[in-house]
Each structure stands twice: as C-alpha cells, then as structure tokens.
C-alpha positions, 0 to 999 in steps of 0.5 A: 349572736347577741344583737346590741346597739346603744343607738337603738334603745328600748322605748321604755328607756327614753326620757319621757313623762308618766303616761298611759303608754308607759303604764301599760308597758310596765303592766305588760312587763309585770304580767309577763314576769308573773306568768313566764318564769320570773316569779318562779325564780323569785320564789327560789330567792325568797326561800333563801334570802327570807329563810327565818333560820338564816345563820347570823341574820339576827333580829334586824331587818333583811336589807334588799337592794333592787337595781333597775327596779322598774315599776317596783314589782320585785320589791313588792313581791319580796315585801309580801313574802317577808310578811308571810314569813314573819321576817322584817325587811327594808327594801330600796328600789333604784332606777335611772328613770324618774317617770318609772320611779314615780309609777313604782312609788305610787303602786307601792304606797301600801308598803312602808318597808319599800323606798325608791331612789333614782340612780345608775346601777353601774355606779350606784353608791349607798347613802352614808351608813347604808349596807345591803344584805342582798342585791338583785337585778331582774330583767334588766341586764340585757339593756346594757352593753357587755362592758356596762353589764360587767360594771353592774355585776361587779357593783352588785358583788361589792354591795351584796354583803350576803349575796346577789342575784341577776334574773334575766332572759335567755337568748334563743329560739324559745325567747324569740318566738315567745316574744313574737307570739305574746306581742302579736296576740296578748300584749300588743301596745307599740312600746311593749311590742318594740321592746319585747322583740328587741329584748329577745335579740339583746338577751344573753345566752347562758354561756355569755351570762356565765362569762360576764359573771366570772369577769365581774368576780362571781367565781362562786356563783350558781347558774339556774335556767328555765329553758321552757320560758327562756329565763335564767338566774345567776346568784352567789351567797357568802353565808351558809343557812340552816333549815332551808324551807320554801316560802308561800308565794305572795297571793297564794299559788 
C-alpha cells in the first residue's frame, strides 16, 4: 500500500536557499534518472514528439511544457535531441521552488530554447498567447496526494494540445531495494538518502497510476513499464504521426 503523508515532505520540497546540499541532491537525481530508466523513457518520447514527419506540425517550433522540472535536466535533454533531429523547439520548465529553479536556469545557460518560470503544477496557467503541443512531468507525481495528482494530470490533459506524458517511479520490491542500495553505497548524502527512500514508499503502483489517469480523463492513454528499474510512463497523444523513427540520444549511446 502506498505510504503518503503531507506532514512528511521530501527535504528537497522544503523552503531553502541554494546550497551545496541541494545541488548534490539534484545531481544525484539526474544521475539516477540517466542510469536507471528515465532517459530510456525520454528516448521514446523524443522519437514521437520530435519526429520531423509529425503530421500537421508545420515549420513552427514544437512547444514543450515540463511541469515540476527540478534542475531542468528534462528540458536540456529534449533541447539536445531537437538539435540533433533538426527540429526547432521552445521549452518552458515550471517548478514551485525558487532555489531549484535558480539552479536549473544556471545549468541551462547555453540553451536559449529553454525558459523557466515559478508555478504550481496543479493550477498552472499559461501566459496570454501561450499554448503547448506537449506537456510532461518526470519523477514528480509521487510528491502529491492522490487528489492533487489527479489535479496535475487533469491540468496536463487540458494544456497538452497534442499530447502529454507522466514518467514516474513504480512502487514495489525492485524500487524499494534499489533505493536502499543506491543510497547506501553510491548517493549517500542525507537529503538524497531521505528523499529516495521516502519516494520508494510514496510511488504509485501500475494499477494506481492507471486509475489516476482514467480519473483525470486520460481514457485513451498508453501505459509503458520498465519493471527491472521500477519506472513507468503513461502518455496520450491526440494526433497521428507518419514515418516514426528513433532519434539519437543526446551525448551518444
């Protein structure tokens, strides 16, 4: 059973200044995401969302909204993938925590196609004239209660003109043991250890995530799982595509 209490927040979610501890925690999250399934799921999204043959896409940039962006590694990944594909993009990363956003903006200084803005994923409102082709949320939905997770998913459904995707942990023995091992032997900072182990207990089972998506109106979604690394993704798309091909992963590999 999922264990969640709003009175026991993850430490990265607490109000705090930019610090070495927060930087190390965000570094650890990026490393875990890169090595244990997150990038593999982003590969699948990039192949679809940045396909040069996407029907009706036209010459304008693909517009991607990343809710709960953290240190901005998702936007940077998609910006690099878009450059390799020759597809222009405009990416907005949104996060509720100013210190995390400051780190994300600094790390993304070489990416003019990326902007950042403070905002709450549950009620995020675009600026006048903004619209988004695709909306994503990575490794963050488990930070929310069930009712708030449905609010986030519903908002993503409303904002994603062409589609949306949620990538998150999958609760189970693999995730629990993996979090314990990684924070015992590799990423051992107190914040990372606390948050990773708490996240494993807060993660959604596959069935729970499917129920959340259905409740939020994602009736036509696709659920993909990577059980050996306890990762899962639910996505929906509203337009067909032709000539689908895989894009090279940024940085090779």
